[in-house]
C-alpha positions as CSV (number, residue, x, y, z in Angstrom):
1,X,-11.1,32.6,-64.4
2,X,-12.0,31.1,-61.0
3,X,-14.8,33.7,-60.6
4,X,-16.4,32.7,-64.0
5,X,-16.2,29.0,-63.1
6,X,-18.0,29.8,-59.8
7,X,-20.7,31.8,-61.5
8,X,-21.2,29.1,-64.1
9,X,-21.4,26.4,-61.5
10,X,-23.9,28.3,-59.3
11,X,-26.0,29.1,-62.4
12,X,-26.1,25.5,-63.4
13,X,-27.2,24.5,-59.9
14,X,-30.0,27.1,-59.8
15,X,-31.3,26.1,-63.2
16,X,-31.2,22.4,-62.3
17,X,-33.0,22.9,-59.0
18,X,-35.7,25.0,-60.8
19,X,-36.2,22.2,-63.4
20,X,-36.4,19.5,-60.8
21,X,-38.9,21.5,-58.8
22,X,-41.1,22.2,-61.8
23,X,-41.1,18.5,-62.7
24,X,-42.1,17.5,-59.2
25,X,-45.0,20.0,-59.2
26,X,-46.2,18.8,-62.6
27,X,-46.5,15.1,-61.4
28,X,-48.3,16.0,-58.1
29,X,-52.0,16.5,-58.8
30,X,-54.5,17.4,-56.1
31,X,-56.8,14.7,-54.9
32,X,-60.2,14.9,-56.6
33,X,-63.0,14.0,-54.3
34,X,-65.8,15.3,-56.5
35,X,-67.3,12.2,-58.0
36,X,-70.4,12.1,-60.1
37,X,-73.5,10.5,-58.5
38,X,-73.4,7.3,-60.7
39,X,-73.7,3.7,-59.6
40,X,-71.1,1.7,-61.4
41,X,-69.8,-0.5,-58.5
42,X,-66.3,-1.8,-58.3
43,X,-64.7,-4.2,-55.7
44,X,-61.5,-2.9,-54.2
45,X,-58.5,-5.0,-53.2
46,X,-59.6,-4.2,-49.6
47,X,-62.8,-6.3,-50.3
48,X,-65.0,-3.2,-50.1
49,X,-67.6,-2.4,-52.7
50,X,-67.3,1.3,-53.9
51,X,-70.1,3.0,-55.9
52,X,-67.7,3.8,-58.7
53,X,-64.0,3.8,-59.5
54,X,-64.0,7.5,-58.7
55,X,-65.2,6.9,-55.1
56,X,-62.5,4.3,-54.7
57,X,-59.8,6.8,-55.9
58,X,-61.3,9.5,-53.6
59,X,-61.0,7.1,-50.7
60,X,-57.3,6.6,-51.6
61,X,-56.7,10.3,-50.8
62,X,-56.5,9.4,-47.1
63,X,-54.5,6.2,-47.4
64,X,-50.8,5.5,-47.3
65,X,-51.4,2.2,-49.2
66,X,-53.8,2.8,-52.0
67,X,-56.5,0.3,-52.9
68,X,-56.9,-0.7,-56.5
69,X,-59.9,-2.2,-58.4
70,X,-60.0,-5.9,-58.0
71,X,-63.1,-6.5,-60.1
72,X,-66.1,-4.7,-61.5
73,X,-69.4,-5.1,-59.7
74,X,-70.2,-5.7,-56.1
75,X,-67.7,-7.6,-54.0
76,X,-68.6,-11.2,-53.3
77,X,-67.4,-13.7,-50.7
78,X,-67.1,-11.6,-47.5
79,X,-66.9,-8.2,-49.1
80,X,-68.6,-5.1,-47.5
81,X,-70.0,-1.8,-48.9
82,X,-68.3,1.6,-48.6
83,X,-70.2,4.6,-47.3
84,X,-69.7,6.3,-50.6
85,X,-73.1,7.9,-51.1
86,X,-75.2,5.0,-52.4
87,X,-77.7,2.5,-51.2
88,X,-78.8,-0.7,-52.8
89,X,-82.1,-0.3,-54.6
90,X,-81.4,3.3,-55.8
91,X,-82.8,5.1,-52.8
92,X,-79.9,7.5,-52.6
93,X,-78.6,8.9,-49.3
94,X,-75.2,8.8,-47.8
95,X,-75.3,5.4,-46.2
96,X,-74.1,2.0,-47.4
97,X,-76.5,-0.8,-47.8
98,X,-77.5,-2.8,-44.8
99,X,-77.6,-6.6,-44.4
100,X,-81.4,-6.5,-44.4
101,X,-81.4,-4.8,-47.8
102,X,-79.2,-7.5,-49.3
103,X,-81.5,-10.4,-48.5
């Protein structure tokens, strides 16, 4: 009798740990850094303009405290641009816009 209770308990523990592990793996998704080359700017809560919501989310891959979208469009009142692969005026490249370009 004691042996069957022990086997039952161990089996239940193993099954429970397998279920919890599978649930944890299903909620953990790899960070997607492959964003399309589209210009649909958003202003993050860090007051940085990102070329798209996707680039904001990609930047969050390296952060302990994720940034969220504060507003659509370019940040105003003291915001700055990310270096997310766009330049003002549609000239492409991997540089953010400069102060001279904004005037």
